[in-house]
C-alpha positions in Angstrom: -128.9 25.7 21.0 -129.5 28.4 23.6 -131.8 27.5 26.4 -134.7 29.9 27.0 -133.9 32.6 29.5 -135.8 31.9 32.7 -137.6 34.7 34.6 -138.4 34.6 38.2 -141.8 35.9 39.2 -141.7 37.7 42.6 -143.1 40.7 44.4 -140.9 43.8 44.4 -139.9 45.5 47.6 -142.3 48.4 46.9 -145.2 46.0 46.5 -144.4 44.3 49.8 -144.1 47.6 51.7 -147.4 48.7 50.2 -149.2 45.6 51.4 -147.7 45.9 54.9 -148.8 49.6 55.0 -152.3 48.7 54.0 -152.5 45.9 56.6 -151.2 48.4 59.3 -153.9 51.0 58.4 -156.6 48.4 58.5 -155.5 47.0 61.9 -155.2 50.6 63.2 -158.8 51.2 62.2 -160.1 47.8 63.6 -158.2 47.7 66.9 -160.4 50.4 68.7 -163.5 48.6 67.6 -162.2 45.3 69.0 -161.2 47.0 72.3 -164.8 48.5 72.6 -166.3 45.0 72.1 -164.1 43.7 74.9 -165.1 46.6 77.2 -168.7 46.1 76.4 -168.5 42.3 77.1 -166.8 43.1 80.5 -169.5 45.6 81.4 -172.3 43.2 80.3 -170.7 40.5 82.5 -170.6 42.9 85.5 -174.3 43.8 85.0 -175.3 40.2 84.7 -173.4 39.3 87.9 -175.1 42.2 89.6 -178.5 41.0 88.5 -177.7 37.5 89.7 -176.4 38.8 93.1 -179.5 40.9 93.7 -181.8 38.1 92.6 -180.1 35.6 94.9 -180.1 38.1 97.8 -183.9 38.7 97.5 -184.6 35.0 97.1 -182.5 34.1 100.1 -184.3 36.8 102.2 -187.6 35.3 101.2 -186.4 31.9 102.2 -185.2 33.2 105.6 -181.5 33.9 105.0 -180.1 37.3 105.6 -176.9 38.3 103.8 -177.2 42.0 104.7 -174.2 43.6 106.3 -174.1 47.1 107.8 -170.5 47.3 106.6 -171.8 48.1 103.1 -172.3 46.7 99.6 -168.9 45.0 99.3 -169.5 42.9 102.4 -173.1 42.2 101.5 -172.0 41.1 98.0 -169.3 38.9 99.6 -171.9 37.3 101.9 -174.1 36.5 98.9 -171.2 35.0 96.9 -170.2 32.9 99.9 -173.8 31.8 100.3 -175.7 29.9 102.9 -178.1 27.1 103.7 -181.6 27.7 104.9 -182.0 26.1 108.4 -185.8 26.1 108.7 -189.0 26.5 106.7 -190.1 25.4 103.3 -186.6 25.8 101.8 -184.8 24.0 104.7 -181.5 22.5 103.5 -181.4 24.6 100.2 -178.3 26.5 99.3 -178.5 30.1 98.2 -175.3 31.8 96.9 -173.2 32.5 93.9 -169.9 30.7 94.6 -166.9 31.1 92.4 -167.2 34.8 91.6 -163.8 36.4 91.9 -163.2 39.5 94.1 -162.6 41.5 90.9 -166.0 40.4 89.5 -167.6 41.2 92.8 -166.2 44.7 92.8 -167.3 45.3 89.2 -170.9 44.0 90.0 -171.0 46.2 93.1 -171.0 49.3 90.8 -174.5 48.3 89.6 -175.9 47.6 93.1 -177.2 49.8 95.8 -178.4 49.2 99.4 -181.8 50.7 100.2 -182.3 50.0 103.9 -181.6 46.3 104.1 -182.6 45.6 100.4 -179.9 45.0 97.8 -181.1 46.4 94.5 -179.8 46.2 91.0 -179.5 49.7 89.4 -178.2 49.0 85.9 -180.0 50.7 83.1 -181.7 48.4 80.6 -183.9 48.9 77.6 -187.2 50.3 78.6 -186.2 50.9 82.2 -185.8 54.3 83.7 -182.1 55.0 84.5 -180.9 57.0 87.5 -181.6 60.4 86.0 -185.2 59.4 85.1 -184.8 59.7 81.4 -186.0 56.9 79.1 -183.4 54.9 77.3 -183.8 53.9 73.7 -183.8 50.5 72.2 -181.3 49.3 69.5 -183.5 50.8 66.7 -183.4 54.3 68.3 -187.1 54.2 69.3 -188.1 55.0 72.8 -190.2 52.5 74.6 -193.7 53.6 75.5 -194.1 55.7 78.6 -196.9 57.3 80.5 -196.9 60.3 78.1 -197.6 57.9 75.2 -200.8 56.4 76.7 -204.1 57.5 75.2 -206.3 58.7 78.1 -209.2 59.9 76.1 -212.5 58.3 76.9 -213.9 56.7 73.7 -217.4 56.9 75.1 -217.5 60.6 76.0 -220.1 63.1 74.8 -218.1 64.2 71.7 -219.6 61.7 69.4 -218.5 58.5 71.0 -220.8 55.5 71.3 -223.7 55.6 73.8 
């Protein structure tokens, strides 16, 4: 009696190369999107750090600490990161600072900060806030937040038929 011939089921070389080509195309399409997400996350972290630095700077000034340096933003930011303890007043003994921020993160945050006199200000654009060229930004849905041009200034009680 003759045994049944056995057949081996396997993928051909052409099928394997086709799958590899499709995977390569998909990854080529997805890679820029992943890179953009990483860049957006880095920018968001820099903006968040800048907001924190400006907030701590203003809070410390109100409590009696002065982190300002005439040497510029980088030194002022460094002073905020190093921090300090209030020596007198209501906040005596309280620490103000943002320790642990790397010099790379400080430099990135400095891009969103400006010195106006002795005030350290956050200048990052956000939803509904005027950016540096005085144009209104849009929210995620594409709608502009209300501005002064959108406010109804008509008097509902005027002589044109309004209530008396």
